[in-house]
DSSP file (Angstrom, degrees, kcal/mol; ACC not computed):
  #  RESIDUE AA STRUCTURE BP1 BP2  ACC     N-H-->O    O-->H-N    N-H-->O    O-->H-N    TCO  KAPPA ALPHA  PHI   PSI    X-CA   Y-CA   Z-CA
    1    1 A M     >        0   0    0      0, 0.0     4,-3.0     0, 0.0     5,-0.2   0.000 360.0 360.0 360.0 -41.5  -10.3  -13.7    2.1
    2    2 A E  H  >  +     0   0    0      1,-0.2     4,-2.0     2,-0.2     0, 0.0   0.918 360.0  48.8 -60.8 -42.0  -12.5  -11.9    4.6
    3    3 A R  H  4 S+     0   0    0      2,-0.2     4,-0.5     1,-0.2    -1,-0.2   0.919 112.0  48.6 -63.8 -42.6  -12.4  -15.0    6.8
    4    4 A L  H >4 S+     0   0    0      1,-0.2     3,-1.4     2,-0.2    -2,-0.2   0.919 111.1  49.8 -64.1 -43.9   -8.6  -15.2    6.5
    5    5 A C  H >< S+     0   0    0     -4,-3.0     3,-2.2     1,-0.3     6,-0.4   0.851  99.9  67.6 -61.2 -33.8   -8.3  -11.5    7.3
    6    6 A G  T 3< S+     0   0    0     -4,-2.0    -1,-0.3     1,-0.3    -2,-0.2   0.667  88.1  66.0 -62.8 -17.0  -10.5  -12.0   10.3
    7    7 A H  T <  S+     0   0    0     -3,-1.4     2,-0.4    -4,-0.5    -1,-0.3   0.524  97.7  66.2 -79.7  -5.6   -7.8  -14.2   11.9
    8    8 A Y  S X  S-     0   0    0     -3,-2.2     3,-0.5     3,-0.2    22,-0.0  -0.920  73.4-143.0-121.6 143.8   -5.6  -11.0   12.2
    9    9 A E  T 3  S+     0   0    0     -2,-0.4    -1,-0.1     1,-0.2    -4,-0.0   0.822  99.8  26.2 -72.1 -32.1   -6.1   -8.0   14.3
   10   10 A H  T 3  S+     0   0    0     17,-0.1    17,-1.2     2,-0.0     2,-0.4  -0.121  92.9 101.8-130.5  38.2   -4.8   -5.5   11.7
   11   11 A I  E <   +A   26   0A   0     -3,-0.5    15,-0.2    -6,-0.4    -3,-0.2  -0.992  44.9 176.4-122.8 128.9   -5.3   -7.0    8.3
   12   12 A Y  E     -A   25   0A   0     13,-3.0    13,-2.5    -2,-0.4     2,-0.3  -0.988  35.3-118.7-135.9 137.9   -8.2   -5.8    6.2
   13   13 A P  E     +A   24   0A   0      0, 0.0    11,-0.3     0, 0.0     3,-0.1  -0.627  39.3 167.7 -68.9 132.4   -9.5   -6.4    2.6
   14   14 A V  E     +     0   0A   0      9,-3.3    93,-3.0    -2,-0.3     2,-0.4   0.596  56.1  37.7-125.7 -18.5   -9.3   -3.0    0.9
   15   15 A N  E     -Ab  23 107A   0      8,-1.7     8,-2.4    91,-0.2     2,-1.2  -0.917  50.0-167.9-141.7 113.7   -9.9   -3.6   -2.8
   16   16 A Y  E     +A   22   0A   0     91,-3.1    94,-2.6    -2,-0.4    95,-0.3  -0.794  28.3 166.1 -93.4  89.6  -12.3   -6.1   -4.4
   17   17 A N  E     -     0   0A   0      4,-1.6    -1,-0.2    -2,-1.2     5,-0.2   0.920  51.7 -40.2 -80.4 -48.5  -10.8   -5.6   -7.8
   18   18 A C  E >  S-A   21   0A   0      3,-1.2     3,-2.5    -3,-0.2    -1,-0.3  -0.944  88.4 -44.2-168.2 172.5  -12.1   -8.5  -10.0
   19   19 A P  T 3  S+     0   0    0      0, 0.0     3,-0.1     0, 0.0    -3,-0.0  -0.317 129.4   8.1 -54.5 125.7  -12.8  -12.2   -9.6
   20   20 A G  T 3  S+     0   0    0      1,-0.1     2,-0.5    -2,-0.0    -4,-0.0   0.459 109.7  97.2  84.4   2.0   -9.8  -13.7   -7.8
   21   21 A Q  E <   +A   18   0A   0     -3,-2.5    -4,-1.6   115,-0.1    -3,-1.2  -0.904  37.3 155.9-132.3 108.9   -8.1  -10.5   -6.9
   22   22 A I  E     -A   16   0A   0     -2,-0.5     2,-0.3    -6,-0.2    -6,-0.2  -0.997  26.2-149.4-128.6 127.8   -8.5   -8.8   -3.5
   23   23 A A  E     -A   15   0A   0     -8,-2.4    -9,-3.3    -2,-0.4    -8,-1.7  -0.721  14.4-162.5 -94.3 148.0   -6.0   -6.4   -2.1
   24   24 A V  E     -A   13   0A   0     -2,-0.3     2,-0.4   -11,-0.3    32,-0.1  -0.871   9.9-148.9-124.9 159.8   -5.4   -6.1    1.6
   25   25 A A  E     +A   12   0A   0    -13,-2.5   -13,-3.0    -2,-0.3     2,-0.3  -0.961  31.3 146.0-123.0 146.5   -3.8   -3.6    4.0
   26   26 A G  E     -A   11   0A   0     -2,-0.4   -15,-0.2   -15,-0.2     2,-0.2  -0.995  50.1 -74.6-168.6 168.9   -2.2   -4.5    7.2
   27   27 A R    >>  -     0   0    0    -17,-1.2     3,-1.9    -2,-0.3     4,-1.3  -0.517  42.7-124.2 -73.2 141.9    0.5   -3.9    9.7
   28   28 A K  H 3> S+     0   0    0      1,-0.3     4,-0.8     2,-0.2     3,-0.3   0.834 108.6  61.8 -56.4 -35.6    3.9   -5.1    8.6
   29   29 A D  H 34 S+     0   0    0      1,-0.2    -1,-0.3     2,-0.1     4,-0.2   0.661 112.1  37.8 -70.2 -13.2    4.4   -7.2   11.6
   30   30 A E  H <> S+     0   0    0     -3,-1.9     4,-2.1   -20,-0.1    -1,-0.2   0.592  97.3  79.7-106.8 -15.8    1.3   -9.3   10.6
   31   31 A L  H  X S+     0   0    0     -4,-1.3     4,-2.9    -3,-0.3     5,-0.2   0.835  86.4  56.6 -67.9 -34.2    1.8   -9.4    6.8
   32   32 A A  H  X S+     0   0    0     -4,-0.8     4,-1.9     2,-0.2    -1,-0.2   0.949 112.6  41.2 -63.3 -48.3    4.4  -12.2    6.7
   33   33 A C  H  > S+     0   0    0     -4,-0.2     4,-2.3     2,-0.2    -1,-0.2   0.907 115.1  52.2 -64.3 -41.3    2.2  -14.7    8.6
   34   34 A F  H  X S+     0   0    0     -4,-2.1     4,-2.3     1,-0.2    -2,-0.2   0.929 107.6  51.6 -60.0 -46.1   -0.8  -13.5    6.6
   35   35 A S  H  X S+     0   0    0     -4,-2.9     4,-2.1     1,-0.2    -1,-0.2   0.889 109.7  50.0 -59.4 -40.4    1.1  -14.0    3.3
   36   36 A Q  H  X S+     0   0    0     -4,-1.9     4,-2.5     1,-0.2    -1,-0.2   0.903 109.2  51.5 -65.7 -40.2    2.0  -17.6    4.3
   37   37 A D  H  X S+     0   0    0     -4,-2.3     4,-1.5     2,-0.2    -2,-0.2   0.868 107.9  52.7 -63.9 -36.0   -1.6  -18.3    5.3
   38   38 A V  H  <>S+     0   0    0     -4,-2.3     5,-2.9     2,-0.2    -2,-0.2   0.933 110.6  47.0 -63.2 -45.6   -2.7  -17.1    1.8
   39   39 A K  H ><5S+     0   0    0     -4,-2.1     3,-1.8     1,-0.2    -2,-0.2   0.894 109.2  54.0 -63.5 -40.1   -0.2  -19.4    0.2
   40   40 A T  H 3<5S+     0   0    0     -4,-2.5    -1,-0.2     1,-0.3    -2,-0.2   0.827 105.6  54.2 -62.3 -31.2   -1.4  -22.3    2.4
   41   41 A A  T 3<5S-     0   0    0     -4,-1.5    -1,-0.3    -5,-0.2    -2,-0.2   0.193 126.5-103.4 -88.0  16.5   -4.9  -21.6    1.2
   42   42 A S  T < 5S+     0   0    0     -3,-1.8    -3,-0.2     1,-0.2     2,-0.2   0.726  83.9 123.2  68.9  24.8   -3.7  -21.9   -2.5
   43   43 A G      < -     0   0    0     -5,-2.9     2,-0.4    -6,-0.2    -1,-0.2  -0.441  60.0-118.5-103.7-177.0   -3.7  -18.2   -3.0
   44   44 A R        -     0   0    0     -2,-0.2     2,-0.6    -3,-0.1    -9,-0.0  -0.991  17.0-161.7-127.2 130.7   -1.0  -15.8   -4.1
   45   45 A A        +     0   0    0     -2,-0.4   -22,-0.1   -10,-0.1   -10,-0.0  -0.956  10.6 178.9-115.4 118.2    0.2  -12.9   -2.0
   46   46 A I        -     0   0    0     -2,-0.6     2,-0.1     0, 0.0    -2,-0.0  -0.966  26.4-130.6-120.9 115.0    2.1  -10.1   -3.8
   47   47 A P        -     0   0    0      0, 0.0     2,-0.4     0, 0.0    -2,-0.0  -0.413  22.4-151.4 -64.6 136.6    3.3   -7.2   -1.7
   48   48 A L        -     0   0    0     -2,-0.1     2,-1.1     2,-0.0     0, 0.0  -0.860  15.2-123.8-108.6 144.6    2.4   -3.8   -3.3
   49   49 A R        +     0   0    0     -2,-0.4     2,-0.3     2,-0.0     0, 0.0  -0.764  51.4 148.4 -89.3 100.8    4.4   -0.6   -2.8
   50   50 A V        -     0   0    0     -2,-1.1     3,-0.1     1,-0.0    -2,-0.0  -0.879  51.5-128.6-130.2 163.8    1.9    1.8   -1.4
   51   51 A Q  S    S-     0   0    0     -2,-0.3     2,-0.3     1,-0.1    -2,-0.0   0.470  81.3  -4.1 -93.7  -3.0    2.3    4.8    0.9
   52   52 A G  S    S-     0   0    0      2,-0.0     2,-1.3     7,-0.0    -1,-0.1  -0.988  79.9 -80.5-172.5 176.8   -0.4    3.8    3.4
   53   53 A G    >   -     0   0    0     -2,-0.3     3,-0.8   -28,-0.1     6,-0.3  -0.461  59.1-176.2 -90.5  61.0   -3.2    1.6    4.5
   54   54 A F  T 3   +     0   0    0     -2,-1.3    50,-0.1     1,-0.2    49,-0.1  -0.203  60.6  19.1 -63.9 150.7   -5.8    3.2    2.2
   55   55 A H  T 3  S+     0   0    0     48,-1.6    49,-0.3     1,-0.2    -1,-0.2   0.806 108.3  97.9  60.3  33.6   -9.4    2.1    2.3
   56   56 A S  S X  S-     0   0    0     -3,-0.8     3,-2.4    47,-0.6    -1,-0.2  -0.869  96.1 -89.9-138.1 171.1   -9.0    0.5    5.7
   57   57 A P  G >  S+     0   0    0      0, 0.0     3,-1.8     0, 0.0     4,-0.2   0.697 116.3  78.2 -57.6 -17.7   -9.6    1.5    9.4
   58   58 A F  G 3  S+     0   0    0     -5,-0.3     3,-0.3     1,-0.3     4,-0.2   0.740  93.3  51.9 -60.6 -20.0   -6.1    2.9    9.4
   59   59 A M  G <> S+     0   0    0     -3,-2.4     4,-2.4    -6,-0.3    -1,-0.3   0.183  73.8 113.1-101.9  15.4   -7.6    5.9    7.5
   60   60 A A  H <> S+     0   0    0     -3,-1.8     4,-2.3     1,-0.2    -1,-0.2   0.888  77.2  49.1 -58.3 -43.1  -10.5    6.5   10.0
   61   61 A E  H  > S+     0   0    0     -3,-0.3     4,-2.5    -4,-0.2    -1,-0.2   0.904 111.3  49.7 -65.4 -40.1   -9.1    9.9   11.2
   62   62 A A  H  > S+     0   0    0      2,-0.2     4,-2.6     1,-0.2    -1,-0.2   0.901 110.7  50.5 -64.0 -40.4   -8.7   11.1    7.6
   63   63 A A  H  X S+     0   0    0     -4,-2.4     4,-2.6     2,-0.2    -2,-0.2   0.910 110.6  49.2 -63.4 -42.1  -12.2   10.0    6.8
   64   64 A K  H  X S+     0   0    0     -4,-2.3     4,-2.1     2,-0.2    -2,-0.2   0.926 113.0  46.5 -63.1 -45.1  -13.6   11.9    9.8
   65   65 A A  H  X S+     0   0    0     -4,-2.5     4,-2.2     2,-0.2    -2,-0.2   0.898 112.8  49.7 -65.1 -40.9  -11.6   15.0    8.8
   66   66 A F  H  X S+     0   0    0     -4,-2.6     4,-2.6     2,-0.2    -2,-0.2   0.914 109.3  52.0 -64.4 -42.8  -12.8   14.8    5.2
   67   67 A G  H  X S+     0   0    0     -4,-2.6     4,-1.2     1,-0.2    -2,-0.2   0.899 109.5  49.7 -59.3 -41.8  -16.4   14.3    6.3
   68   68 A A  H  < S+     0   0    0     -4,-2.1     4,-0.3     1,-0.2     3,-0.3   0.902 111.3  49.4 -63.8 -41.2  -16.1   17.4    8.5
   69   69 A E  H >< S+     0   0    0     -4,-2.2     3,-1.7     1,-0.2    -2,-0.2   0.901 105.8  56.6 -64.9 -41.0  -14.7   19.4    5.5
   70   70 A L  H >< S+     0   0    0     -4,-2.6     3,-2.0     1,-0.3    -1,-0.2   0.804  93.1  69.6 -62.1 -28.8  -17.5   18.2    3.2
   71   71 A K  T 3< S+     0   0    0     -4,-1.2    -1,-0.3     1,-0.3    -2,-0.2   0.691  88.9  65.3 -63.6 -16.5  -20.1   19.6    5.6
   72   72 A K  T <  S+     0   0    0     -3,-1.7     2,-0.3    -4,-0.3    -1,-0.3   0.572 100.0  62.8 -79.1  -9.2  -18.9   23.1    4.6
   73   73 A Y  S <  S-     0   0    0     -3,-2.0     2,-0.7    -4,-0.2     0, 0.0  -0.835  77.3-127.2-122.3 153.2  -20.1   22.6    1.0
   74   74 A E        -     0   0    0     -2,-0.3     2,-0.5     2,-0.0    -3,-0.1  -0.888  26.4-155.8 -96.2 118.1  -23.4   22.0   -0.8
   75   75 A L        -     0   0    0     -2,-0.7     2,-0.3    -5,-0.1    20,-0.1  -0.830   8.2-153.4 -96.5 129.7  -23.1   18.9   -2.9
   76   76 A R        -     0   0    0     -2,-0.5    -2,-0.0     1,-0.1     0, 0.0  -0.683  28.3 -92.1-101.0 155.5  -25.5   18.8   -5.9
   77   77 A A        -     0   0    0     -2,-0.3    -1,-0.1     1,-0.1    16,-0.1  -0.395  47.4-113.9 -62.7 136.8  -26.9   15.7   -7.6
   78   78 A P        -     0   0    0      0, 0.0    -1,-0.1     0, 0.0     4,-0.1  -0.316   9.4-133.9 -69.5 157.5  -24.8   14.6  -10.5
   79   79 A K  S    S+     0   0    0      2,-0.1     2,-0.3    -2,-0.0    -2,-0.1   0.571  91.4  43.9 -87.8 -10.9  -26.2   14.8  -14.0
   80   80 A I  S    S-     0   0    0      0, 0.0     2,-0.4     0, 0.0     0, 0.0  -0.849 103.5 -85.3-125.6 165.1  -24.9   11.4  -14.8
   81   81 A T        -     0   0    0     -2,-0.3     2,-0.4     9,-0.1    -2,-0.1  -0.584  45.8-172.2 -73.1 124.8  -24.9    8.1  -12.9
   82   82 A L        -     0   0    0     -2,-0.4     9,-2.5     9,-0.1     2,-0.4  -0.955  12.6-140.7-118.0 139.7  -21.9    8.0  -10.5
   83   83 A Y  B     -C   90   0B   0     -2,-0.4     2,-0.4     7,-0.3    29,-0.1  -0.796  12.3-128.0-103.4 142.3  -21.1    4.8   -8.5
   84   84 A S     >  -     0   0    0      5,-3.0     4,-2.8    -2,-0.4     5,-0.3  -0.730   3.3-149.3 -86.4 129.8  -19.8    4.8   -5.0
   85   85 A D  T  4 S+     0   0    0     -2,-0.4    23,-2.1     1,-0.2    -1,-0.1   0.806  98.8  58.1 -62.8 -28.6  -16.6    2.8   -4.3
   86   86 A Y  T  4 S+     0   0    0     21,-0.2    -1,-0.2     1,-0.1    13,-0.0   0.908 123.4  16.9 -70.7 -43.5  -18.0    2.2   -0.8
   87   87 A T  T  4 S-     0   0    0      2,-0.3    -2,-0.2    21,-0.0    -1,-0.1   0.699  89.2-131.4-102.6 -23.4  -21.2    0.5   -1.9
   88   88 A G  S  < S+     0   0    0     -4,-2.8    27,-0.2     1,-0.3    -3,-0.1   0.539  78.0 100.0  78.8   6.2  -20.6   -0.5   -5.5
   89   89 A L  S    S-     0   0    0     -5,-0.3    -5,-3.0     1,-0.1    -1,-0.3  -0.730  87.0 -76.7-118.9 165.6  -23.9    1.1   -6.3
   90   90 A P  B     -C   83   0B   0      0, 0.0    -7,-0.3     0, 0.0    -1,-0.1  -0.318  59.2 -97.0 -60.4 146.7  -25.1    4.5   -7.7
   91   91 A Y        -     0   0    0     -9,-2.5    -9,-0.1     1,-0.1     4,-0.1  -0.342  39.5-164.1 -60.7 144.2  -24.9    7.3   -5.2
   92   92 A G        -     0   0    0     -3,-0.1     3,-0.2     2,-0.0    -1,-0.1   0.230  53.2 -59.9 -98.2-132.8  -28.2    8.1   -3.5
   93   93 A E  S    S+     0   0    0      1,-0.2     2,-0.8     2,-0.1     3,-0.3   0.546 118.9  79.8 -91.7  -9.0  -28.8   11.3   -1.6
   94   94 A N     >  +     0   0    0      1,-0.2     4,-2.4     2,-0.1     5,-0.2  -0.380  48.5 146.7-101.4  54.6  -26.0   10.8    0.9
   95   95 A Y  H  > S+     0   0    0     -2,-0.8     4,-3.0     1,-0.2     5,-0.2   0.924  70.9  48.8 -56.8 -51.1  -23.0   11.9   -1.2
   96   96 A A  H  > S+     0   0    0     -3,-0.3     4,-2.2     1,-0.2     5,-0.2   0.910 112.3  48.6 -60.1 -43.9  -20.9   13.4    1.6
   97   97 A E  H  > S+     0   0    0      1,-0.2     4,-2.3     2,-0.2    -1,-0.2   0.936 114.6  44.6 -62.1 -46.8  -21.4   10.3    3.9
   98   98 A L  H  X S+     0   0    0     -4,-2.4     4,-1.9     1,-0.2    -2,-0.2   0.895 111.1  53.8 -67.3 -38.8  -20.4    7.9    1.1
   99   99 A L  H  < S+     0   0    0     -4,-3.0     4,-0.3    -5,-0.2    -1,-0.2   0.912 113.3  42.5 -61.4 -42.2  -17.4    9.9    0.0
  100  100 A S  H >X S+     0   0    0     -4,-2.2     3,-1.0    -5,-0.2     4,-0.5   0.874 112.1  54.4 -73.7 -34.9  -16.0   10.0    3.5
  101  101 A K  H >< S+     0   0    0     -4,-2.3     3,-0.9     1,-0.2     4,-0.4   0.834  97.9  63.4 -66.9 -30.9  -16.8    6.3    4.2
  102  102 A Q  T 3< S+     0   0    0     -4,-1.9    -1,-0.2     1,-0.2    -2,-0.2   0.653  91.8  66.9 -72.6  -9.4  -14.9    5.2    1.0
  103  103 A I  T <4 S+     0   0    0     -3,-1.0   -48,-1.6    -4,-0.3   -47,-0.6   0.853 114.4  26.1 -72.5 -34.6  -11.7    6.5    2.5
  104  104 A C  S << S+     0   0    0     -3,-0.9    -2,-0.2    -4,-0.5    -1,-0.2   0.158 115.7  68.8-118.7  18.9  -11.6    4.0    5.3
  105  105 A N  S    S-     0   0    0     -4,-0.4   -49,-0.1    -3,-0.1   -91,-0.1  -0.914  91.8 -77.8-132.7 161.2  -13.6    1.1    3.7
  106  106 A P        -     0   0    0      0, 0.0     2,-0.5     0, 0.0   -91,-0.2  -0.152  39.2-119.1 -60.8 149.5  -12.9   -1.3    0.9
  107  107 A V  B     -b   15   0A   0    -93,-3.0   -91,-3.1   -52,-0.1     2,-0.7  -0.789  18.6-156.7 -84.4 126.9  -13.2   -0.3   -2.8
  108  108 A R     >  +     0   0    0    -23,-2.1     4,-2.3    -2,-0.5     5,-0.1  -0.488  33.8 151.9-104.8  60.3  -15.8   -2.4   -4.4
  109  109 A W  H  >  +     0   0    0     -2,-0.7     4,-2.6     1,-0.2   -92,-0.2   0.904  69.6  53.3 -60.9 -45.3  -14.5   -2.0   -8.0
  110  110 A Q  H  > S+     0   0    0    -94,-2.6     4,-2.7    -3,-0.2    -1,-0.2   0.913 110.6  48.5 -57.4 -42.6  -15.8   -5.4   -9.2
  111  111 A S  H  > S+     0   0    0    -95,-0.3     4,-2.8     2,-0.2     5,-0.3   0.894 109.0  52.8 -65.1 -40.9  -19.3   -4.5   -8.0
  112  112 A V  H  X S+     0   0    0     -4,-2.3     4,-2.2     2,-0.2    -2,-0.2   0.939 112.6  45.4 -58.6 -46.8  -19.1   -1.1   -9.6
  113  113 A V  H  X S+     0   0    0     -4,-2.6     4,-2.6     2,-0.2     5,-0.2   0.938 113.7  48.5 -63.0 -47.7  -18.2   -2.7  -13.0
  114  114 A E  H  X S+     0   0    0     -4,-2.7     4,-2.5     1,-0.2    -2,-0.2   0.906 113.7  46.2 -61.9 -42.5  -20.9   -5.4  -12.6
  115  115 A H  H  X S+     0   0    0     -4,-2.8     4,-1.2   -27,-0.2    -1,-0.2   0.868 111.1  52.9 -69.7 -34.6  -23.6   -2.9  -11.7
  116  116 A S  H  <>S+     0   0    0     -4,-2.2     5,-2.5    -5,-0.3     3,-0.4   0.939 112.1  45.0 -62.8 -46.6  -22.5   -0.6  -14.6
  117  117 A I  H ><5S+     0   0    0     -4,-2.6     3,-2.0     1,-0.2    -2,-0.2   0.916 110.0  55.0 -63.1 -43.0  -22.8   -3.5  -17.0
  118  118 A G  H 3<5S+     0   0    0     -4,-2.5    -1,-0.2     1,-0.3    -2,-0.2   0.752 105.7  53.6 -62.0 -23.5  -26.1   -4.5  -15.5
  119  119 A S  T 3<5S-     0   0    0     -4,-1.2    -1,-0.3    -3,-0.4    -2,-0.2   0.346 133.7 -87.9 -93.1   5.2  -27.3   -1.0  -16.2
  120  120 A G  T < 5S+     0   0    0     -3,-2.0    -3,-0.2     1,-0.3     2,-0.2   0.374  76.7 144.5 111.1  -4.7  -26.3   -1.3  -19.9
  121  121 A A      < +     0   0    0     -5,-2.5    -1,-0.3    -6,-0.2     3,-0.1  -0.487   8.0 160.0 -68.7 132.9  -22.7   -0.1  -20.0
  122  122 A D        +     0   0    0      1,-0.2    23,-2.8    -2,-0.2     2,-0.4   0.357  59.9  56.7-130.5   0.1  -20.7   -2.1  -22.6
  123  123 A T  E     -d  145   0C   0     21,-0.2     2,-0.4     2,-0.0    -1,-0.2  -0.999  59.9-172.1-137.5 132.3  -17.8    0.2  -23.2
  124  124 A F  E     -d  146   0C   0     21,-2.4    23,-2.2    -2,-0.4     2,-0.5  -0.972   6.5-161.2-126.4 139.6  -15.3    1.6  -20.6
  125  125 A V  E     -d  147   0C   0     -2,-0.4     2,-0.5    21,-0.2    23,-0.2  -0.982   6.8-156.3-123.0 121.2  -12.6    4.2  -21.0
  126  126 A E  E     -d  148   0C   0     21,-3.2    23,-3.2    -2,-0.5     2,-0.4  -0.846  10.0-155.2 -96.5 127.1   -9.8    4.5  -18.5
  127  127 A L  E     +d  149   0C   0     -2,-0.5    23,-0.2    21,-0.2    21,-0.0  -0.874  51.6  35.2-105.1 133.2   -8.1    7.8  -18.3
  128  128 A G  S    S-     0   0    0     21,-2.8    21,-0.1    -2,-0.4    23,-0.1  -0.557  98.7 -24.9 119.2 177.0   -4.5    8.2  -17.2
  129  129 A P  S    S+     0   0    0      0, 0.0     3,-0.3     0, 0.0    -2,-0.1  -0.335 106.2   1.3 -65.7 138.1   -1.3    6.3  -17.4
  130  130 A G  S    S-     0   0    0      1,-0.2    19,-0.1     2,-0.1     3,-0.1  -0.048  72.7-106.0  80.2 177.8   -1.5    2.6  -17.9
  131  131 A N     >  +     0   0    0     17,-0.1     4,-1.8     1,-0.1    -1,-0.2  -0.118  64.9 130.5-138.3  38.8   -4.5    0.3  -18.3
  132  132 A V  H  > S+     0   0    0     -3,-0.3     4,-2.0     1,-0.2     5,-0.2   0.919  77.8  49.8 -59.9 -45.6   -4.8   -1.6  -15.0
  133  133 A L  H  > S+     0   0    0      1,-0.2     4,-2.6     2,-0.2    -1,-0.2   0.875 106.2  56.3 -65.6 -36.1   -8.5   -0.8  -14.7
  134  134 A C  H  > S+     0   0    0      1,-0.2     4,-2.5     2,-0.2    -1,-0.2   0.918 107.7  49.8 -58.8 -42.2   -9.1   -2.0  -18.2
  135  135 A G  H  X S+     0   0    0     -4,-1.8     4,-1.9     2,-0.2    -2,-0.2   0.899 110.3  48.9 -63.2 -41.2   -7.5   -5.3  -17.2
  136  136 A L  H  X S+     0   0    0     -4,-2.0     4,-1.5     2,-0.2    -1,-0.2   0.888 111.3  50.5 -65.9 -38.6   -9.7   -5.6  -14.1
  137  137 A I  H  X S+     0   0    0     -4,-2.6     4,-2.7     1,-0.2    -2,-0.2   0.924 109.6  50.3 -64.0 -44.5  -12.8   -4.9  -16.2
  138  138 A Q  H  < S+     0   0    0     -4,-2.5    -1,-0.2     1,-0.2    -2,-0.2   0.863 109.4  51.2 -63.3 -35.9  -11.9   -7.5  -18.7
  139  139 A K  H  < S+     0   0    0     -4,-1.9    -1,-0.2     1,-0.2    -2,-0.2   0.806 111.9  47.9 -70.1 -28.2  -11.4  -10.1  -15.9
  140  140 A T  H  < S-     0   0    0     -4,-1.5    -2,-0.2     1,-0.3    -1,-0.2   0.899 138.1  -1.9 -77.0 -42.2  -14.8   -9.2  -14.6
  141  141 A D    ><  -     0   0    0     -4,-2.7     3,-1.6    -5,-0.1    -1,-0.3  -0.743  58.2-169.7-152.5  98.9  -16.5   -9.4  -18.0
  142  142 A P  T 3  S+     0   0    0      0, 0.0    -4,-0.1     0, 0.0    -3,-0.1   0.590  81.8  74.0 -66.5  -8.1  -14.5  -10.2  -21.1
  143  143 A G  T 3  S+     0   0    0     -5,-0.1     2,-0.2     2,-0.1    -5,-0.1   0.566  81.6  82.3 -83.2  -8.4  -17.5   -9.4  -23.2
  144  144 A V  S <  S-     0   0    0     -3,-1.6     2,-0.4    -7,-0.2   -21,-0.2  -0.575  80.3-116.0 -95.4 161.5  -17.3   -5.6  -22.7
  145  145 A R  E     -d  123   0C   0    -23,-2.8   -21,-2.4    -2,-0.2     2,-0.4  -0.759  29.2-169.3 -95.6 141.1  -15.0   -3.2  -24.6
  146  146 A T  E     +d  124   0C   0     -2,-0.4     2,-0.3   -23,-0.2   -21,-0.2  -0.982   7.6 178.5-130.5 144.0  -12.3   -1.3  -22.9
  147  147 A F  E     -d  125   0C   0    -23,-2.2   -21,-3.2    -2,-0.4     2,-0.4  -0.978  12.6-152.7-136.6 148.9  -10.1    1.6  -24.0
  148  148 A H  E     -d  126   0C   0     -2,-0.3     2,-0.5   -23,-0.2   -21,-0.2  -0.974   4.2-162.7-124.4 144.4   -7.4    3.5  -22.2
  149  149 A V  E     +d  127   0C   0    -23,-3.2   -21,-2.8    -2,-0.4     3,-0.1  -0.980  31.5 139.3-127.9 119.1   -6.4    7.1  -22.9
  150  150 A E  S    S+     0   0    0     -2,-0.5     2,-0.3     1,-0.3    -1,-0.1   0.423  72.0   6.0-134.3  -7.5   -3.1    8.5  -21.6
  151  151 A D  S  > S-     0   0    0    -23,-0.1     4,-2.1     1,-0.1    -1,-0.3  -0.928  89.3 -78.8-161.3-178.0   -1.8   10.6  -24.5
  152  152 A C  H  > S+     0   0    0     -2,-0.3     4,-2.3     1,-0.2     5,-0.2   0.888 124.5  51.9 -61.7 -40.3   -2.7   11.9  -28.0
  153  153 A A  H  > S+     0   0    0      1,-0.2     4,-2.3     2,-0.2    -1,-0.2   0.923 112.5  43.9 -64.6 -44.4   -2.0    8.5  -29.7
  154  154 A S  H  > S+     0   0    0      2,-0.2     4,-2.5     1,-0.2    -1,-0.2   0.812 111.0  56.1 -73.2 -27.6   -4.2    6.5  -27.3
  155  155 A L  H  X S+     0   0    0     -4,-2.1     4,-2.7     2,-0.2    -2,-0.2   0.931 109.7  45.9 -64.1 -45.4   -6.9    9.1  -27.5
  156  156 A K  H  X S+     0   0    0     -4,-2.3     4,-2.6     2,-0.2     5,-0.2   0.931 113.6  49.1 -62.0 -45.8   -7.0    8.8  -31.3
  157  157 A E  H  X S+     0   0    0     -4,-2.3     4,-2.4     2,-0.2    -2,-0.2   0.917 113.6  46.0 -61.0 -45.0   -7.0    5.0  -31.0
  158  158 A A  H  X S+     0   0    0     -4,-2.5     4,-2.7     2,-0.2     5,-0.2   0.923 112.2  50.6 -65.2 -44.3   -9.8    5.0  -28.4
  159  159 A T  H  X S+     0   0    0     -4,-2.7     4,-2.4     1,-0.2    -2,-0.2   0.930 112.9  45.8 -59.7 -46.2  -11.9    7.4  -30.4
  160  160 A E  H  X S+     0   0    0     -4,-2.6     4,-1.7     1,-0.2    -1,-0.2   0.899 113.4  50.3 -63.8 -40.5  -11.5    5.4  -33.6
  161  161 A G  H  X S+     0   0    0     -4,-2.4     4,-0.6    -5,-0.2    -2,-0.2   0.890 112.3  46.2 -65.8 -39.8  -12.3    2.2  -31.7
  162  162 A I  H >< S+     0   0    0     -4,-2.7     3,-0.9     1,-0.2    -2,-0.2   0.911 112.5  50.0 -69.7 -42.3  -15.4    3.6  -30.1
  163  163 A Q  H 3< S+     0   0    0     -4,-2.4    -1,-0.2     1,-0.2    -2,-0.2   0.814 105.0  59.1 -65.8 -30.3  -16.7    5.1  -33.4
  164  164 A A  H 3<        0   0    0     -4,-1.7    -1,-0.2     1,-0.2    -2,-0.2   0.682 360.0 360.0 -72.2 -17.6  -16.1    1.7  -35.2
  165  165 A C    <<        0   0    0     -3,-0.9    -1,-0.2    -4,-0.6    -2,-0.2   0.467 360.0 360.0 -83.1 360.0  -18.5    0.0  -32.8
């Protein structure tokens, strides 16, 4: 996918979601040709309805502004392990830099999941409407447990499922 994106001036991989699923951002005038090239390469291109070219160079100014804003605050080390979308690895000492970089660089969700599992995680809980992330986690490693919580009923179901393990 990276090689295919490299043939275009304004098409970028922006989400490494799970094996076989990478989202891209690009200018509309290049997306039709790009989609055809994906199909020619035996891939599938599905347009997504989004409001911007998130996690791409299109967001460079926003990342710069966010980085400047973060300099006004003291960020403390978390008490639990947090993973950076930018690196797919646990945050080091450079929280502000990584937080601003993940605005204009790809999300490495598959890597976050793989490193979490490699560090011993075997249960994941997705909070919020839907269970898209649970599906991506299952495609990355079907051996882990996933739960989603979006209301009282799903909270009860997840709690019971976690306690049963």
